[in-house]
GUVEX-202035 format. One record per atom (N, C-alpha, C): residue in three letters; x, y, z. Coordinates in steps of 0.2 Angstrom, whole numbers, padded with zeros to 4 digits, always signed. Each point is the difference from the previous one (the first is absolute). Example, Ala and Ser with C-alpha at 12.3 -4.5 7.8 and 13.67 -1.06 7.14 Angstrom:
BEGIN
ALA+0066-0028+0039/ALA-0004+0006+0000/ALA+0004+0006+0000/SER-0002+0005-0004/SER+0004+0006+0001/SER-0004+0005+0003/
***
This chain:
BEGIN
MET+0005-0005+0000/MET-0005+0004+0001/MET+0005+0008-0001/ILE+0005-0002+0004/ILE+0005+0007+0000/ILE+0003+0003-0005/ASN+0002-0007-0005/ASN+0001+0002-0006/ASN-0003+0001-0006/LEU-0008-0003+0001/LEU-0005+0002-0004/LEU-0002+0010+0000/LEU+0001+0000+0006/LEU+0000+0009+0002/LEU+0006+0004-0003/LYS+0005-0003+0002/LYS+0007+0005-0002/LYS+0000-0002-0008/ALA-0001-0003-0003/ALA-0003+0001-0008/ALA-0006+0004-0002/ASP-0005-0003+0003/ASP-0005+0006-0003/ASP+0001+0008+0002/PHE+0004+0001+0007/PHE+0002+0006+0001/PHE+0005+0003-0005/TYR+0005-0004-0002/TYR+0005+0003-0005/TYR-0004-0001-0007/ARG-0004-0003-0003/ARG-0004+0000-0006/ARG-0004+0008+0002/LEU-0001+0003+0003/LEU-0006+0003+0003/LEU+0005+0007-0002/LYS+0005+0000+0003/LYS+0005+0006+0001/LYS+0002+0001-0006/LYS+0002-0004-0005/LYS+0002+0002-0006/LYS-0007+0000-0004/ASP-0006-0001+0000/ASP-0004+0000-0004/ASP-0003+0007-0002/LYS-0001+0005-0005/LYS-0001+0004-0003/LYS-0006+0001-0001/ALA-0006-0004+0002/ALA-0008+0000+0000/ALA+0002+0004+0008/ALA+0002-0004+0005/ALA-0002+0004+0006/ALA+0003+0008+0001/LEU+0006-0002-0003/LEU+0002+0009+0002/LEU-0004+0004-0004/ILE-0003+0000-0008/ILE-0004+0003-0002/ILE-0007+0003+0003/GLY-0003-0007+0004/GLY-0004+0000+0003/GLY-0001+0004+0007/LEU+0007-0001+0003/LEU+0003+0005+0004/LEU-0001+0009+0001/ILE+0001+0002-0007/ILE+0001+0006-0003/ILE-0005+0002-0002/ILE-0007-0003-0003/ILE-0003+0001-0002/ILE-0006+0002+0008/ALA+0000-0006+0004/ALA-0004+0002+0005/ALA+0000+0005+0004/LEU+0007+0002+0000/LEU+0003+0006+0003/LEU+0000+0007-0002/GLY+0000-0002-0005/GLY-0001+0006-0007/GLY-0009+0003+0001/LEU-0003-0006-0001/LEU-0008+0003+0002/LEU-0002+0002+0007/THR+0003-0002+0006/THR-0001+0001+0004/THR+0001+0009+0000/ILE+0006+0001-0003/ILE+0003+0008+0001/ILE-0005+0002-0005/PHE-0001-0002-0005/PHE-0004+0004-0005/PHE-0009+0001+0003/ALA+0000-0005+0004/ALA-0007+0002+0003/ALA-0002+0004+0004/LEU+0008+0000+0005/LEU-0002+0006+0005/LEU+0002+0006-0005/MET+0004+0001-0005/MET+0000+0006-0001/MET-0009+0003-0004/MET-0002-0004-0001/MET-0007+0000-0005/MET-0006+0002+0006/THR+0000-0002+0007/THR-0003+0001+0005/THR+0003+0006+0001/PHE+0006+0004+0002/PHE+0000+0006+0001/PHE+0001+0005-0003/LEU-0001-0002-0007/LEU-0002+0005-0004/LEU-0007+0000+0000/LEU-0005-0004+0001/LEU-0006+0001-0001/LEU-0003+0002+0006/ASP+0005+0000+0008/ASP-0003+0002+0004/ASP+0001+0008+0000/LYS+0004+0005-0003/LYS+0001+0006-0001/LYS-0005+0002-0007/LEU-0001-0004-0004/LEU-0004+0005-0006/LEU-0007-0002+0003/ILE-0003-0004+0006/ILE-0005+0002+0002/ILE-0005+0005+0002/VAL+0005+0005+0004/VAL-0003+0005+0001/VAL-0001+0006-0005/LEU+0004-0003-0008/LEU-0003+0005-0004/LEU-0008-0002-0003/PHE-0003-0005+0001/PHE-0007-0002-0001/PHE-0004+0004+0002/GLU-0007+0003-0006/GLU-0003+0005+0004/GLU-0006-0002+0008/ASP+0000-0007-0002/ASP-0003-0006+0002/ASP+0002-0003+0007/ILE+0005+0007+0004/ILE+0005-0004+0003/ILE-0002-0004+0007/ASP-0007+0002+0002/ASP-0002-0002+0006/ASP-0002-0008-0002/GLU-0004-0001-0006/GLU-0002-0006-0001/GLU+0004-0005+0000/ILE+0007+0002-0004/ILE+0006-0006-0003/ILE+0003+0000+0008/THR+0001+0006+0003/THR+0004-0003+0006/THR-0005-0004+0006/ALA-0006+0000-0001/ALA-0005-0004+0005/ALA+0001-0008-0003/ILE+0003-0001-0006/ILE+0000-0008-0001/ILE+0007-0001-0001/TRP+0004+0004+0000/TRP+0009+0002-0001/TRP+0002-0004+0006/THR+0004-0008+0001/THR+0004+0001+0007/THR+0007+0002-0001/VAL+0000+0004+0005/VAL+0009+0004+0002/VAL+0004-0005+0002/PRO+0004-0002-0006/PRO+0005-0005+0002/PRO+0006+0002+0006/THR+0003-0003+0002/THR+0003-0002+0006/THR+0006-0005-0002/GLY+0004+0000+0004/GLY+0007-0004-0001/GLY-0004-0006+0003/LYS-0003+0000+0007/LYS-0002-0006+0001/LYS-0006-0003-0005/LEU-0004+0004-0003/LEU-0005-0003-0003/LEU+0002-0004-0006/LEU+0005+0003-0002/LEU+0004-0002-0007/LEU+0004-0007+0002/LEU+0003+0000+0008/LEU+0002-0007+0001/LEU-0003-0005-0002/LYS-0006+0000+0002/LYS-0006-0005+0002/LYS+0000+0000-0009/GLY-0002+0004-0004/GLY-0001-0002-0006/GLY+0006-0002-0006/SER+0005-0001+0004/SER+0005-0003-0004/SER-0001-0006+0000/PHE-0004-0005+0005/PHE-0001-0008-0001/PHE-0006-0001-0002/GLN-0006+0006-0004/GLN-0003-0002-0006/GLN+0002-0002-0006/VAL-0003-0008-0001/VAL+0004-0003-0006/VAL-0003+0002-0007/GLY-0007+0004+0001/GLY-0004+0003-0005/GLY+0005+0005-0003/GLN+0005+0005+0002/GLN+0003+0006-0002/GLN+0006-0002-0004/ASN+0001+0006-0003/ASN+0005-0005-0006/ASN+0006-0002+0002/ALA+0002+0002+0005/ALA+0007-0005+0002/ALA-0002-0007+0001/GLY-0005+0002+0006/GLY-0003-0007+0002/GLY+0001-0007-0008/LEU-0005+0003-0004/LEU+0002-0004-0006/LEU+0003-0003-0001/VAL+0005+0006-0002/VAL+0007-0002-0005/VAL+0002-0003+0004/ILE+0001-0002+0009/ILE+0005-0003+0003/ILE-0004-0007-0001/LEU-0007-0002-0001/LEU-0004-0006-0002/LEU+0003-0002-0005/ILE+0001+0005-0004/ILE+0001-0004-0008/ILE+0006-0001-0001/ILE+0006+0001+0005/ILE+0006-0001-0001/ILE+0002-0004+0002/ILE-0004-0002+0007/ILE-0001-0007+0003/ILE-0001-0007-0005/GLY-0004+0003-0002/GLY-0002-0006-0006/GLY+0004-0002-0005/VAL+0004+0005-0002/VAL+0004-0003-0005/VAL+0004-0001+0001/LEU+0003+0000+0006/LEU+0006-0003+0004/LEU-0001-0006+0003/ALA-0006-0002-0001/ALA-0002-0005+0005/ALA-0002-0005-0005/THR+0001+0003-0007/THR-0002-0006-0006/THR+0005-0001-0003/LYS+0005+0004+0001/LYS+0009-0001-0006/LYS+0003-0005+0003/ASP-0003-0002+0005/ASP+0003-0008+0002/ASP+0001-0005-0004/PHE-0009-0001-0003/PHE-0002-0005-0003/PHE+0002+0002-0008/THR+0001+0006-0003/THR+0003+0002-0007/THR+0005-0002-0001/ASN+0007+0001+0006/ASN+0004+0001+0001/ASN+0005-0008+0002/ASN-0007-0004+0000/ASN+0002-0008+0003/ASN+0004+0001+0006/THR+0001+0005+0003/THR+0003+0000+0006/THR-0005-0005+0004/VAL-0006-0002+0002/VAL-0005-0005+0003/VAL+0001-0006-0002/ARG+0002-0001-0005/ARG+0001-0006-0005/ARG+0008-0003+0005/GLN+0005+0006-0001/GLN+0006-0003+0004/GLN+0000-0002+0005/LYS-0003+0006+0006/LYS-0001-0002+0009/LYS-0004-0009-0002/VAL-0005-0001-0005/VAL-0004-0006+0004/VAL+0006-0006-0004/ILE+0004+0001-0005/ILE+0006-0005-0002/ILE+0006-0003+0004/TYR-0001+0009+0003/TYR+0007-0002+0006/TYR-0003-0002+0004/GLY-0005-0002+0003/GLY-0004-0003+0006/GLY-0001+0001+0006/TYR-0002+0008-0001/TYR-0003+0005+0004/TYR-0008-0001+0001/GLN-0001-0001+0006/GLN-0008-0003+0002/GLN-0003+0006-0004/ARG-0007-0002-0001/ARG-0006+0005-0003/ARG-0001+0006+0003/TYR-0002-0003+0007/TYR-0002+0006+0005/TYR+0005+0004-0001/LYS+0005-0002+0004/LYS+0007+0005+0001/LYS+0000+0004-0006/ILE-0001-0001-0007/ILE+0001+0005-0005/ILE-0004+0004+0000/PHE-0007+0000+0001/PHE-0004+0003+0001/PHE-0002+0005+0005/LEU+0003-0002+0006/LEU+0002+0005+0007/LEU+0005+0005-0003/SER+0005-0004-0002/SER+0006+0007-0002/SER-0003+0004-0003/GLN-0001-0002-0005/GLN-0003+0006-0004/GLN-0005+0004+0003/LEU-0005-0002+0004/LEU-0004+0003+0003/LEU+0004+0006+0006/ILE+0005-0004+0002/ILE+0003+0004+0006/ILE+0006+0007-0005/THR+0001-0001-0006/THR+0001+0004-0004/THR+0000+0005-0002/LEU-0008+0000-0002/LEU-0004+0003-0001/LEU-0004+0005+0004/LEU-0001-0004+0006/LEU-0003+0005+0006/LEU+0006+0004+0001/VAL+0005+0000+0003/VAL+0008+0003+0000/VAL-0002+0006-0006/TYR+0002-0001-0005/TYR+0001+0004-0006/TYR-0008+0004-0001/GLY-0007-0001+0003/GLY-0006+0005-0001/GLY+0000+0004+0006/PHE+0002-0005+0007/PHE+0002+0004+0006/PHE+0005+0008-0001/VAL+0005-0003-0003/VAL+0005+0006-0001/VAL-0003+0005-0005/VAL-0001+0000-0004/VAL-0004+0004-0005/VAL-0006+0003+0002/ILE-0005-0004+0005/ILE-0006+0003+0003/ILE+0003+0006+0006/PHE+0006-0002+0003/PHE+0002+0004+0007/PHE+0002+0008-0003/LEU+0004-0003-0006/LEU+0003+0007-0004/LEU-0003+0003-0001/CYS-0006-0002-0005/CYS-0006+0006+0000/CYS-0004+0002+0006/ALA+0000-0005+0006/ALA-0005+0005+0005/ALA+0004+0004+0003/LEU+0009+0000-0002/LEU+0005+0003+0004/LEU+0000+0009-0001/ILE-0002+0000-0008/ILE+0000+0006-0005/ILE-0007+0001+0001/ASN-0006-0003+0002/ASN-0003+0004+0000/ASN-0004+0001+0008/VAL+0005-0002+0005/VAL-0001+0004+0006/VAL+0006+0004-0001/GLY+0004+0001-0002/GLY+0005+0005-0001/GLY-0002+0005-0001/LEU+0000+0001-0009/LEU-0002+0003-0002/LEU-0007+0005+0000/GLY-0006-0006+0002/GLY-0005+0002+0002/GLY-0001+0006+0006/SER+0005-0002+0005/SER+0000+0003+0007/SER+0003+0007-0001/ILE+0005+0002-0007/ILE+0002+0006-0003/ILE-0004+0003-0003/MET-0003-0002-0004/MET-0005+0006-0005/MET-0006+0000+0006/PHE-0003-0006+0003/PHE-0008+0003+0004/PHE+0002+0001+0006/GLY+0004-0003+0004/GLY+0002-0001+0008/GLY-0003-0007+0000/TYR+0005-0005+0006/TYR-0002-0005+0002/TYR-0009-0002-0001/SER-0002+0005+0007/SER-0007-0001+0003/SER+0000+0008+0002/SER-0007-0001+0002/SER-0002+0008+0004/SER+0003-0001+0005/GLU-0001-0003+0004/GLU+0005-0001+0005/GLU+0007+0000+0003/GLY+0004+0000-0006/GLY+0007-0003-0001/GLY+0004-0004+0000/PHE+0006-0002+0000/PHE+0002-0007-0001/PHE+0004+0000+0009/LYS-0003-0006+0003/LYS+0002-0002+0006/LYS+0003-0005+0001/ALA+0004-0001+0004/ALA+0002-0006+0002/ALA-0002-0008-0001/PHE-0007+0003+0004/PHE-0003-0007+0000/PHE-0002-0004-0009/ASP+0003+0006-0003/ASP-0005-0001-0010/ASP+0007-0004-0001/ILE+0004-0002+0003/ILE+0004-0006-0001/ILE-0004-0005-0001/LEU-0001-0001+0006/LEU-0004-0006+0001/LEU-0007-0001-0007/TYR-0001+0003+0002/TYR-0007+0002-0005/TYR+0002-0001-0009/PHE+0007+0001-0001/PHE+0001+0000-0006/PHE+0004-0009-0002/ILE+0002-0002+0007/ILE+0000-0007-0001/ILE-0005-0003+0001/TYR-0005+0001+0003/TYR-0008-0002-0001/TYR-0001-0001-0010/SER+0000+0006-0001/SER-0003+0002-0004/SER+0003-0006-0007/CYS+0007+0001+0000/CYS+0005-0004-0004/CYS-0001-0010+0000/GLY-0003+0000+0008/GLY+0001-0005+0000/GLY-0006-0004-0003/PHE-0006+0004+0001/PHE-0007-0003-0002/PHE-0002+0000-0009/GLY+0002+0006+0000/GLY+0001+0001-0008/GLY+0003-0006-0003/LEU+0007-0002+0001/LEU+0003-0005-0002/LEU-0002-0005-0001/MET-0005-0002+0006/MET-0001-0006+0001/MET-0008-0002-0006/LEU-0001+0006+0000/LEU-0007+0002-0006/LEU+0003-0003-0006/TYR+0008+0003-0002/TYR+0003-0002-0005/TYR+0001-0006-0002/ALA+0003-0004+0005/ALA+0000-0009-0001/ALA-0005-0003+0000/VAL-0005+0003-0001/VAL-0006-0004-0001/VAL+0002+0000-0009/TYR-0003+0006-0004/TYR+0001+0001-0005/TYR+0008-0003-0004/ILE+0005-0001+0002/ILE+0007-0002-0003/ILE-0001-0008+0002/SER-0001-0004+0005/SER-0002-0005-0001/SER-0005-0003-0004/PHE-0006+0002-0001/PHE-0004+0000-0004/PHE+0004-0002-0008/ILE+0004+0007+0000/ILE+0001+0000-0009/ILE+0006-0005+0000/LEU+0004+0000+0005/LEU+0005-0007+0000/LEU-0006-0008-0002/ALA-0003+0001+0002/ALA-0004-0008+0000/ALA-0002+0000-0007/MET-0003+0005-0002/MET-0004+0000-0008/MET+0006-0001-0005/ALA+0008+0004+0002/ALA+0005-0001-0004/ALA+0002-0007-0002/PHE+0001-0005+0008/PHE+0001-0006+0000/PHE-0006-0004-0007/ILE-0007+0002+0001/ILE-0006-0002-0004/ILE-0001+0000-0007/THR+0002+0006-0001/THR+0002+0003-0008/THR+0004-0001-0003/LYS+0005+0001+0004/LYS+0008-0001-0004/LYS+0000+0008-0004/SER-0004+0004+0001/SER-0001+0002-0006/SER-0001+0008+0000/VAL+0006+0005-0002/VAL+0001+0007+0003/VAL-0006+0005-0002/GLY-0004-0002-0006/GLY-0004+0005-0002/GLY-0007-0002+0005/ALA-0001-0008+0000/ALA-0006-0002+0006/ALA+0002+0004+0006/THR+0005-0001+0004/THR+0000+0001+0007/THR+0001+0008-0001/ILE+0002+0006-0006/ILE-0002+0006+0001/ILE-0006+0002+0000/GLY-0003-0005-0005/GLY-0008+0003+0001/GLY-0003-0002+0005/ILE+0003-0006+0004/ILE-0004-0001+0007/ILE+0002+0005+0005/SER+0007+0002-0002/SER+0000+0005+0007/SER-0003+0007+0000/ILE-0003+0001-0007/ILE-0003+0007-0001/ILE-0006-0003+0003/GLY-0004-0006-0003/GLY-0006-0001+0001/GLY+0000+0000+0008/LEU+0005-0004+0004/LEU-0001-0001+0006/LEU-0003+0006+0005/VAL+0005+0006-0003/VAL-0001+0008+0002/VAL-0008+0003-0001/LEU-0002-0001-0008/LEU-0006+0002-0001/LEU-0007-0004+0002/VAL+0002-0005+0000/VAL-0007-0003+0000/VAL-0003-0001+0007/PRO+0005-0001+0005/PRO-0004-0001+0007/PRO-0001+0008+0004/THR+0004+0004-0003/THR-0003+0006+0000/THR-0008+0001-0003/ILE+0000-0001-0006/ILE-0006+0002-0001/ILE-0007-0005+0002/LEU+0002-0004+0002/LEU-0004-0005+0002/LEU-0002+0002+0008/PHE+0005+0003+0005/PHE+0000+0003+0005/PHE-0003+0005+0000/MET+0001+0006-0004/MET-0006+0005+0000/MET-0006-0003-0002/ILE-0003-0003-0004/ILE-0006-0004-0001/ILE-0002-0002+0006/ILE+0004-0004+0003/ILE-0004-0004+0006/ILE-0002+0006+0008/ALA+0006+0004-0002/ALA+0000+0005+0007/ALA-0007+0004-0002/GLY-0002+0002-0006/GLY-0005+0004-0003/GLY-0005-0003+0004/ALA+0000-0005-0003/ALA-0009-0005+0000/ALA+0000-0001+0008/GLN+0006-0001+0004/GLN-0001+0000+0007/GLN-0003+0007+0005/ALA+0002+0005-0003/ALA-0002+0005+0003/ALA-0008+0003-0002/ALA-0001-0003-0006/ALA-0008+0000-0001/ALA-0004-0004+0006/PHE+0002-0005+0005/PHE-0006-0003+0005/PHE+0003+0003+0006/ASP-0004-0002+0004/ASP-0001+0004+0008/ASP+0005-0004+0002/PRO+0005+0002+0005/PRO+0003-0004+0003/PRO-0002-0004+0006/ASN-0005+0001+0001/ASN-0004-0006+0005/ASN-0001-0007-0003/THR-0001+0000-0007/THR-0001-0005-0003/THR+0003-0007-0001/THR-0002-0005-0002/THR+0006-0004+0000/THR+0002-0001-0007/ILE-0003+0002-0006/ILE+0005+0000-0006/ILE+0004+0006-0002/TYR+0000+0005+0005/TYR+0006+0005+0003/TYR+0006-0004+0002/LEU-0002-0003+0005/LEU+0006-0003+0004/LEU+0006-0006-0005/ILE-0005-0002-0005/ILE+0002-0005-0004/ILE+0005+0005-0004/PHE-0002+0005-0004/PHE+0003+0004-0003/PHE+0005+0002+0002/LYS+0000+0001+0008/LYS+0007+0003+0002/LYS+0005-0004+0002/VAL-0003-0007+0001/VAL+0005-0008+0000/VAL+0004+0002-0009/ILE-0004+0002-0004/ILE+0002-0003-0007/ILE+0006+0005-0001/VAL-0003+0006+0003/VAL+0004+0009-0002/VAL+0007-0002+0004/SER+0001-0003+0005/SER+0005+0001+0005/SER+0005-0006-0001/LEU+0000-0005-0006/LEU+0003-0005-0002/LEU+0005+0004-0005/PHE-0002+0006-0005/PHE+0003+0003-0005/PHE+0005+0004+0005/PRO+0007-0001-0005/PRO+0005+0004+0004/PRO-0001+0007-0001/ASP-0002+0002-0006/ASP-0001+0008+0000/ASP-0003+0004+0006/GLN-0005-0005+0005/GLN-0003-0001+0004/GLN+0005+0005+0007/HIS+0003-0008+0000/HIS+0006+0003+0005/HIS+0003+0005-0002/PHE+0001+0003-0005/PHE+0006+0005-0001/PHE-0006+0008+0001/ASN-0006-0004-0002/ASN-0005+0007+0003/ASN+0001+0001+0009/TRP+0001-0006+0002/TRP+0000+0001+0006/TRP+0006+0004+0003/PHE+0007-0002-0004/PHE+0005+0001+0001/PHE+0000+0008-0002/VAL-0002+0005-0004/VAL-0002+0004-0002/VAL-0003+0004+0006/SER-0006-0001+0000/SER-0004+0001+0003/SER-0001+0004+0007/PHE+0005-0004+0005/PHE+0001+0002+0007/PHE+0009-0001+0001/ASN+0002+0005+0004/ASN+0006-0001+0003/ASN+0003-0006+0000/TRP-0004-0004+0007/TRP+0001-0007+0001/TRP-0006-0003+0000/LEU+0001-0007-0004/LEU-0007-0003+0000/LEU+0001-0003+0007/ASN-0008-0002+0001/ASN-0001-0002+0008/ASN+0000-0010+0001/LEU+0003-0002+0002/LEU+0002-0006+0002/LEU-0004-0006-0003/GLU-0008+0003-0004/GLU-0002-0008+0000/GLU+0000+0002-0009/GLU+0002+0007-0003/GLU+0001+0001-0007/GLU+0008-0003-0002/TYR+0005+0001+0005/TYR+0007+0001+0000/TYR+0001-0010+0000/LEU-0005-0002+0004/LEU+0001-0010+0001/LEU-0001-0002-0007/PHE-0007+0003-0002/PHE-0004-0004-0006/PHE+0005+0001-0006/SER+0002+0007-0002/SER+0005+0000-0004/SER+0008-0002+0000/ILE+0003-0002+0006/ILE+0004-0005-0002/ILE+0000-0005-0001/ILE-0007-0004+0005/ILE-0002-0008-0001/ILE-0002-0001-0008/SER-0004+0004-0002/SER-0002-0001-0007/SER+0006+0002-0005/SER+0002+0004+0000/SER+0009+0000-0005/SER+0002-0005+0003/LEU+0001-0004+0006/LEU+0006-0005-0001/LEU-0004-0005-0002/ILE-0006-0001-0001/ILE-0004-0007-0001/ILE+0002+0003-0009/TYR-0003+0005-0002/TYR+0000+0001-0007/TYR+0009-0003-0003/ILE+0004+0004+0004/ILE+0008-0002-0005/ILE+0001-0008+0003/GLY-0002-0005+0005/GLY+0001-0005+0001/GLY-0004-0005-0006/VAL-0006+0003-0002/VAL-0003-0003-0006/VAL+0002+0000-0008/ASN+0003+0006+0000/ASN+0005+0003-0005/ASN+0006-0005-0002/ILE+0003-0003+0005/ILE+0005-0001+0002/ILE+0000-0007+0000/LEU-0006-0005+0003/LEU-0002-0005-0001/LEU-0002-0003-0007/THR-0005+0006-0005/THR-0002+0002-0007/THR+0008-0003-0004/GLY+0003+0004+0000/GLY+0005+0001-0003/GLY+0006-0006+0002/ILE+0000-0003+0004/ILE+0007-0004+0001/ILE-0005-0009-0003/LEU-0007+0000+0001/LEU-0004-0005-0003/LEU+0001-0002-0006/PHE-0002+0006-0003/PHE+0002+0001-0008/PHE+0007-0002-0003/PHE+0004+0002+0005/PHE+0007+0000-0002/PHE+0002-0007-0001/ARG-0001-0004+0006/ARG+0000-0006-0001/ARG-0003-0004-0003/ARG-0006+0001-0003/ARG-0002-0004-0005/ARG+0003+0003-0008/LEU+0003+0005+0000/LEU+0002+0000-0007/LEU+0005-0003-0004/ASP-0002-0001-0007/ASP+0008-0005-0001/ASP+0004+0006-0005/ILE+0006+0000+0002/ILE+0005+0002-0003/ILE+0005-0002-0002/LYS+0000+0001-0006/LYS+0004-0007-0005/LYS+0008+0007-0001/
***
């Protein structure tokens, strides 16, 4: 396993796609910050300033930090696509075949690649978060209360929770890469993984709001909505700190999703005929 990890990290370090993905993700993060800053300054020029400011959320470094972990934002989607490309390259380059021929166990091959991609994804996301909270605080201020020593703990909490949500998506993409062995299919699934659940979440959440909170059907919709990672992110953004129930539910459900993704990927990989 150690040798597999060393080999995977070495290939990742030499892979131009990984470097390009890093540059694009960081570039999009900075570009989005600049556009937000420009829009914030231009709003005062509109005649209907009161109506616009009523719906405009004043950005802060703290809010932008949380937004770094939204997979639907530009940099987040780029990260998932690059991870999909990296996950399938071992098949197109016959690297997986060579590992199997050398006698490595298939579950170790899968887990080694999962760890490698998680580390890569976490590093890129963490750097994007640092840029957002750093430049965002310079441009807009950290928050209305300013930055306090306690916010260091909050930064750690935010990064930990956000990266956990990303781990669900990364493990799913890797499982799909081992099932499809196709770059195009994996990229398509990566995009669909962001768009489809978000659309379903909006539809179901909208349907839930149409019912009385005291009815059984409302509770059923509430349970269904809580299964979506989008809802966990909404909890994360809406509150400074999640309450214990939501926090534990997010952790447990995310770990279950990750476990299912890993198990699915390994089972399909074991049945795969590699010649």
